[in-house]
C-alpha positions as CSV (number, residue, x, y, z in Angstrom):
1,M,20.7,7.5,-1.3
2,G,21.7,11.0,-0.6
3,G,19.7,13.6,1.5
4,T,16.1,13.5,2.5
5,P,13.9,13.8,-0.7
6,P,11.6,16.8,-0.9
7,R,8.1,16.2,0.5
8,S,5.6,15.3,-2.2
9,P,3.4,18.2,-3.3
10,L,0.4,15.8,-3.0
11,A,1.2,15.0,0.7
12,P,-1.3,15.6,3.4
13,A,-0.6,18.6,5.6
14,S,0.5,16.5,8.5
15,F,0.6,13.0,10.0
16,P,-2.8,12.2,11.4
17,D,-3.4,11.8,15.2
18,L,-3.8,8.1,15.4
19,P,-5.6,6.5,18.4
20,V,-3.9,4.2,20.8
21,I,-5.0,0.7,20.0
22,G,-5.3,-1.5,23.1
23,G,-3.1,-4.6,23.0
24,V,-0.4,-3.0,20.7
25,E,2.9,-1.4,21.7
26,F,5.6,0.0,19.4
27,A,9.3,0.7,19.6
28,T,11.8,2.0,16.9
29,I,15.5,2.3,16.7
30,G,18.4,3.1,14.4
31,A,20.3,-0.1,13.6
32,G,22.3,1.2,10.6
33,V,20.9,-1.4,8.2
34,K,21.5,1.1,5.4
35,Y,20.7,4.6,6.5
36,A,22.8,6.7,8.9
37,G,21.3,8.9,11.5
38,R,17.7,7.7,11.2
39,K,15.5,5.0,12.8
40,D,15.2,2.0,10.5
41,V,13.8,-0.8,12.6
42,M,10.3,-1.1,14.1
43,L,9.0,-3.6,16.6
44,A,5.3,-4.0,17.5
45,R,4.2,-6.3,20.3
46,L,0.7,-7.7,20.2
47,A,-1.3,-9.0,23.1
48,P,-2.0,-12.7,23.6
49,G,-4.9,-13.9,21.6
50,T,-4.3,-11.4,18.8
51,A,-5.7,-12.7,15.4
52,I,-3.4,-11.9,12.5
53,A,-4.4,-11.8,8.8
54,G,-2.1,-11.1,5.9
55,V,-2.0,-10.4,2.1
56,F,1.2,-10.7,0.3
57,T,2.9,-10.2,-3.1
58,R,2.3,-12.8,-5.7
59,S,5.7,-12.2,-7.2
60,A,7.5,-15.4,-8.2
61,T,10.7,-13.9,-6.7
62,R,9.2,-12.9,-3.3
63,S,11.5,-12.4,-0.4
64,A,12.3,-14.7,2.5
65,P,10.4,-12.6,5.0
66,V,7.3,-12.8,2.8
67,L,7.6,-16.6,2.5
68,D,8.1,-16.8,6.3
69,C,5.0,-14.7,7.0
70,Q,2.9,-16.7,4.6
71,S,3.8,-19.9,6.3
72,K,2.7,-18.5,9.7
73,I,-0.6,-16.8,8.8
74,G,-3.6,-18.9,10.1
75,G,-1.5,-20.6,12.8
76,D,-2.1,-20.7,16.5
77,S,-3.5,-17.4,17.8
78,T,-3.4,-18.0,21.6
79,G,0.0,-16.5,22.5
80,A,1.4,-13.0,22.2
81,A,2.8,-12.0,18.8
82,A,5.2,-9.5,17.3
83,I,6.0,-7.7,14.0
84,V,9.6,-6.7,13.2
85,V,10.2,-4.4,10.2
86,N,13.5,-3.1,8.8
87,S,14.0,-0.5,6.0
88,G,17.0,-0.1,3.8
89,N,17.4,-3.8,2.7
90,A,14.7,-6.0,1.2
91,N,16.4,-9.3,2.1
92,A,15.2,-10.5,-1.3
93,F,17.0,-12.6,-3.9
94,T,19.6,-13.4,-1.2
95,G,19.2,-17.3,-1.3
96,R,20.0,-19.3,1.8
97,N,21.4,-16.2,3.5
98,G,18.0,-14.6,3.3
99,V,16.3,-17.5,5.0
100,E,18.9,-17.6,7.7
101,A,18.7,-13.8,8.2
102,T,14.9,-14.0,8.6
103,K,15.2,-16.9,11.1
104,A,17.8,-15.0,13.1
105,V,15.6,-12.0,13.4
106,T,12.4,-13.9,14.3
107,N,14.3,-16.0,16.9
108,A,15.9,-13.0,18.5
109,A,12.6,-11.2,18.7
110,A,10.9,-14.2,20.2
111,K,13.6,-14.5,22.8
112,A,13.6,-10.8,23.6
113,L,9.8,-10.8,24.1
114,G,9.4,-14.3,25.6
115,I,7.0,-15.5,22.9
116,E,6.9,-18.3,20.3
117,E,8.9,-17.8,17.2
118,S,5.9,-18.9,15.2
119,R,4.2,-15.8,16.3
120,V,6.8,-13.4,15.0
121,F,6.2,-11.8,11.6
122,T,8.9,-9.9,9.9
123,S,9.2,-7.6,6.8
124,S,12.2,-6.1,5.1
125,T,12.1,-3.3,2.5
126,G,14.8,-1.6,0.5
127,V,17.5,-2.7,-1.9
128,I,17.1,-6.1,-3.5
129,G,20.0,-8.6,-3.9
130,E,22.2,-7.5,-1.0
131,P,22.6,-9.7,2.1
132,L,20.7,-8.4,5.1
133,P,23.1,-7.4,7.9
134,H,20.7,-9.1,10.4
135,D,23.2,-8.9,13.3
136,R,22.6,-5.1,13.4
137,I,19.0,-5.8,13.9
138,T,19.3,-8.7,16.4
139,A,21.7,-6.6,18.5
140,K,19.0,-4.0,19.0
141,L,16.0,-6.2,19.8
142,E,16.5,-6.4,23.6
143,E,16.7,-2.6,23.6
144,L,13.6,-2.4,21.4
145,A,11.7,-4.7,23.7
146,G,12.6,-2.5,26.7
147,S,11.3,0.7,25.1
148,L,7.8,-0.4,23.9
149,S,5.1,2.2,24.1
150,A,1.4,2.2,23.3
151,D,1.7,5.6,21.6
152,G,4.7,4.9,19.3
153,I,2.8,4.3,16.1
154,A,3.9,7.6,14.5
155,D,7.6,6.8,14.9
156,A,6.9,3.3,13.6
157,A,5.4,4.8,10.4
158,A,8.6,6.8,9.9
159,A,11.0,3.9,10.6
160,I,9.6,1.8,7.7
161,M,10.1,4.4,5.0
162,T,12.5,4.0,2.1
163,T,12.0,6.5,-0.8
164,D,8.8,7.8,0.8
165,T,8.7,11.5,1.4
166,Y,6.3,11.4,4.3
167,P,5.0,8.8,6.8
168,K,1.5,7.4,6.1
169,G,-1.2,6.8,8.6
170,A,-4.9,6.5,8.9
171,A,-7.5,5.8,11.6
172,A,-11.2,5.0,11.9
173,E,-13.7,4.5,14.7
174,V,-16.9,2.5,14.3
175,Q,-19.8,1.8,16.6
176,V,-20.5,-1.9,17.2
177,D,-23.4,-2.7,19.5
178,G,-23.2,0.8,20.9
179,Q,-19.5,0.5,21.7
180,T,-16.5,2.1,20.0
181,V,-14.1,0.0,18.1
182,R,-10.8,1.6,16.9
183,I,-8.7,0.9,13.9
184,A,-5.3,2.5,13.0
185,G,-2.9,1.7,10.2
186,I,0.4,2.8,8.8
187,A,2.0,2.2,5.4
188,K,5.1,2.7,3.3
189,G,5.2,2.9,-0.4
190,S,6.3,5.2,-3.1
191,G,7.7,3.4,-6.2
192,M,7.5,-0.2,-7.5
193,I,3.8,0.1,-7.0
194,A,1.3,-2.1,-8.9
195,P,-1.5,-4.5,-8.1
196,D,-0.8,-8.0,-6.6
197,M,-0.8,-6.5,-4.1
198,A,0.5,-3.0,-4.6
199,T,4.1,-3.1,-3.6
200,M,4.3,-1.7,-0.2
201,L,4.2,-2.5,3.5
202,V,1.0,-2.0,5.5
203,Y,0.3,-2.7,9.1
204,I,-3.3,-2.3,10.5
205,F,-4.3,-2.7,14.1
206,T,-7.7,-2.9,15.7
207,D,-8.9,-3.5,19.3
208,A,-11.9,-5.6,18.0
209,A,-12.1,-9.3,18.7
210,I,-12.3,-11.1,15.4
211,D,-11.8,-14.8,14.6
212,Q,-8.8,-15.2,12.3
213,P,-10.6,-16.7,9.3
214,V,-13.2,-13.9,9.4
215,L,-10.4,-11.3,9.7
216,Q,-8.6,-12.9,6.7
217,D,-11.7,-12.8,4.6
218,M,-12.3,-9.1,5.5
219,V,-8.8,-8.1,4.7
220,S,-8.5,-10.0,1.4
221,A,-11.8,-8.6,0.1
222,A,-10.9,-5.0,1.1
223,T,-7.5,-5.4,-0.5
224,D,-9.0,-6.1,-3.9
225,L,-10.9,-2.8,-3.8
226,T,-8.1,-0.7,-2.4
227,F,-4.4,-1.6,-2.6
228,N,-5.0,-3.8,-5.7
229,C,-6.5,-0.8,-7.4
230,I,-3.4,1.5,-7.3
231,T,-0.4,1.7,-9.6
232,V,2.5,4.1,-9.8
233,D,4.8,2.3,-12.3
234,S,3.3,-1.2,-13.1
235,D,6.1,-2.9,-11.2
236,T,5.3,-5.4,-8.5
237,S,7.8,-5.8,-5.6
238,T,9.3,-8.9,-4.1
239,S,8.3,-7.7,-0.6
240,D,4.7,-6.5,-0.6
241,S,3.1,-7.3,2.7
242,L,-0.1,-6.3,4.5
243,I,-0.6,-7.5,8.0
244,C,-3.7,-6.8,10.0
245,A,-3.9,-7.6,13.7
246,A,-7.1,-7.7,15.8
247,T,-6.1,-7.7,19.5
248,G,-9.5,-8.1,21.1
249,A,-8.5,-5.7,23.8
250,S,-11.8,-3.8,23.6
251,G,-13.8,-7.0,24.3
252,I,-16.1,-6.1,21.4
253,R,-16.7,-9.0,19.1
254,V,-16.9,-8.3,15.3
255,T,-18.2,-10.9,12.9
256,E,-18.7,-11.0,9.1
257,A,-22.2,-9.5,9.6
258,N,-20.7,-6.2,11.0
259,T,-20.9,-4.2,7.7
260,A,-20.1,-1.0,9.5
261,F,-16.7,-2.4,10.6
262,I,-16.1,-3.8,7.2
263,D,-16.8,-0.4,5.6
264,A,-14.6,1.4,8.1
265,L,-11.7,-1.1,7.5
266,R,-12.0,-0.7,3.7
267,G,-12.2,3.1,4.1
268,L,-9.0,3.2,6.1
269,M,-7.2,0.9,3.6
270,L,-8.3,3.1,0.7
271,D,-7.0,6.2,2.6
272,L,-3.6,4.5,3.0
273,A,-3.7,3.3,-0.7
274,H,-4.3,6.8,-1.9
275,Q,-1.5,8.2,0.3
276,V,0.9,5.7,-1.4
277,V,-0.1,7.0,-4.8
278,R,0.2,10.6,-3.7
279,D,3.8,9.8,-2.7
280,G,4.5,8.2,-6.0
281,E,8.1,8.8,-6.9
282,G,8.3,12.2,-8.6
283,A,4.5,12.6,-8.6
284,T,2.8,16.0,-9.1
285,K,-0.7,14.8,-9.9
286,F,-3.1,12.3,-8.4
287,V,-5.2,10.6,-11.1
288,E,-8.5,8.7,-10.8
289,I,-9.5,6.6,-13.7
290,H,-13.1,5.3,-13.8
291,V,-14.2,2.9,-16.5
292,T,-17.9,2.1,-17.1
293,G,-19.8,0.2,-19.9
294,A,-17.4,-2.7,-20.1
295,H,-18.5,-6.3,-20.8
296,S,-17.5,-7.2,-17.2
297,D,-15.9,-5.7,-14.1
298,A,-12.7,-7.6,-15.0
299,D,-12.6,-6.0,-18.5
300,A,-13.2,-2.6,-17.0
301,R,-10.3,-3.1,-14.6
302,T,-8.0,-4.3,-17.5
303,H,-8.8,-1.1,-19.4
304,A,-8.4,1.1,-16.4
305,L,-5.0,-0.3,-15.6
306,S,-3.9,-0.1,-19.2
307,I,-4.6,3.6,-19.1
308,A,-3.1,4.1,-15.6
309,N,0.1,2.2,-16.5
310,S,0.7,3.8,-19.9
311,P,3.9,5.9,-19.9
312,L,2.5,8.0,-22.7
313,V,-0.7,8.7,-20.8
314,K,1.2,9.5,-17.6
315,T,3.7,11.8,-19.3
316,A,0.9,13.7,-21.0
317,I,-0.7,14.2,-17.6
318,A,2.6,15.4,-16.2
319,G,2.9,17.9,-19.1
320,E,-0.7,19.0,-18.6
321,D,-1.5,17.9,-22.2
322,P,-5.2,16.8,-22.7
323,N,-4.1,14.2,-25.3
324,W,-7.1,12.0,-25.4
325,G,-5.7,10.0,-28.3
326,R,-3.4,8.4,-25.7
327,I,-6.4,7.2,-23.8
328,V,-7.8,5.6,-26.9
329,M,-4.4,4.0,-27.6
330,A,-4.3,2.5,-24.1
331,I,-7.8,1.1,-24.4
332,G,-7.0,-0.5,-27.7
333,K,-3.9,-2.3,-26.5
334,S,-5.3,-3.6,-23.2
335,G,-6.6,-6.9,-24.7
336,A,-10.1,-6.5,-23.2
337,A,-13.1,-6.0,-25.4
338,A,-13.7,-2.6,-26.9
339,D,-15.5,-1.1,-29.9
340,R,-13.8,2.0,-31.3
341,D,-17.1,3.6,-32.3
342,L,-18.8,3.3,-28.9
343,I,-16.1,4.8,-26.7
344,S,-16.7,8.1,-24.8
345,I,-14.1,9.9,-22.8
346,W,-14.3,12.7,-20.2
347,F,-11.5,14.8,-18.5
348,G,-13.3,15.9,-15.3
349,D,-16.7,17.1,-16.4
350,V,-15.5,17.9,-19.9
351,L,-16.8,15.5,-22.6
352,V,-13.8,15.0,-24.9
353,A,-14.9,12.1,-27.2
354,D,-18.5,10.9,-27.8
355,K,-19.1,7.5,-29.2
356,G,-16.0,7.2,-31.2
357,W,-15.6,10.8,-32.3
358,R,-14.3,14.0,-30.9
359,A,-17.3,15.6,-29.1
360,P,-18.6,18.6,-31.1
361,S,-18.8,20.6,-27.9
362,Y,-15.2,19.9,-26.9
363,K,-12.7,22.7,-26.7
364,E,-9.0,22.0,-26.2
365,E,-8.7,24.8,-23.7
366,D,-11.4,23.2,-21.5
367,G,-9.5,19.9,-21.4
368,A,-6.2,21.7,-20.8
369,A,-7.8,23.6,-17.9
370,H,-8.6,20.4,-16.1
371,M,-5.1,19.1,-16.6
372,T,-3.6,22.1,-14.7
373,G,-5.0,20.8,-11.4
374,D,-3.3,18.4,-9.0
375,K,-6.3,16.0,-9.1
376,I,-7.0,14.6,-12.5
377,D,-10.2,12.6,-13.2
378,I,-10.4,10.5,-16.4
379,R,-13.7,8.7,-17.2
380,V,-14.2,6.3,-20.0
381,D,-17.5,4.6,-21.1
382,L,-17.1,1.7,-23.4
383,G,-20.8,1.3,-24.3
384,L,-20.7,-2.5,-24.2
385,G,-22.2,-3.6,-20.9
386,G,-22.4,-3.0,-17.1
387,G,-18.8,-3.6,-16.1
388,T,-17.1,-0.9,-14.0
389,A,-13.8,-0.3,-12.3
390,T,-11.9,2.5,-10.6
391,V,-8.1,2.7,-10.2
392,W,-5.8,5.4,-9.0
393,T,-2.4,6.4,-10.3
394,C,-0.1,9.4,-10.6
395,D,1.8,11.2,-13.4
396,L,5.3,10.2,-14.6
397,T,7.9,13.0,-14.3
398,H,11.6,13.3,-14.5
399,G,11.7,13.0,-10.8
400,Y,10.8,9.3,-11.1
401,I,13.9,8.8,-13.2
402,S,16.1,10.7,-10.9
403,I,15.0,8.9,-7.8
404,N,15.4,5.4,-9.3
405,A,18.6,6.2,-11.2
406,D,20.2,7.1,-7.8
407,Y,18.4,4.5,-5.6
408,R,21.4,2.4,-4.7
409,S,23.9,5.3,-4.3
């Protein structure tokens, strides 16, 4: 890829000030995996006793690093742990070479840190189908291990980017029994974004003490309401990984009964998920689609994703065209239950269609006015039941084509 892509117009003003999380240290370095002149490898060291949960892509062609992580989640949590991430190469669809490359990286990291290889988790993101030059990474691991710092999370967020136009981070603090628990997270993701589980890399750290099975349940449940509710282009990656680490450094124990912590974790994950959509390749508009009145929540989600993934809907939004007929089309093709004569549609606060007809009060200029903003709200009521769902997406512009046409160059 050529020069640095222009920053998304939907990007936040700046990277947030993330708190130091006790029990976590970071280091980054340029290993030349693909990119010249930038950091492309991140190492995180986690304190002994850290519980680690994970959610991963359900792609049938998932990468060797994903398979390796999946095999390790839920294992022994007594020793120290580590996460190694490289950008520029996905180490996917690389056969035995991919397995050997993953093993070489995890073994080298374990040796450099003096920990068990079974506690090293690795991710790779970038081009699919090209052998990972793992020797470039393993050659840097001793140096990475010697430069770990508790305040290096911002550099880590930048090192894991590929087509992202900005690093993504979020933080939360929550009171548990009168004491403060901290959570911080980083993510990368821009294209090839769709549920199962949203095609990106996410790393979340908390100083709470949480048993691994409890942490896994929390993360899995929150993923369904956050990262599994975003889509940029309907394409699911081979490399999606979300890893959440609870170091216990605060000494504050969190259980499944701590709803405040669960809400804070979910809020942080939704913040990161929205940032991924706001950095959708070529995106100029952030779109929320809210469906009510479906037979079930599952049906509502099916309809919402059909709307969100429709190229015709997304290009209409890019062109600021209030073409509500495309919403009707997307509902009709979704496969979930719908009755043409019960459907109502809103663009923002503007009632566009009312129970199967163009609303008598609707004026095209009102719908068009809502489409000129950079935050588009589409609401659909199906009039069939109590099912609801909300998903988030972005528009589809020529920028998406340009980025992906040039991706391997």
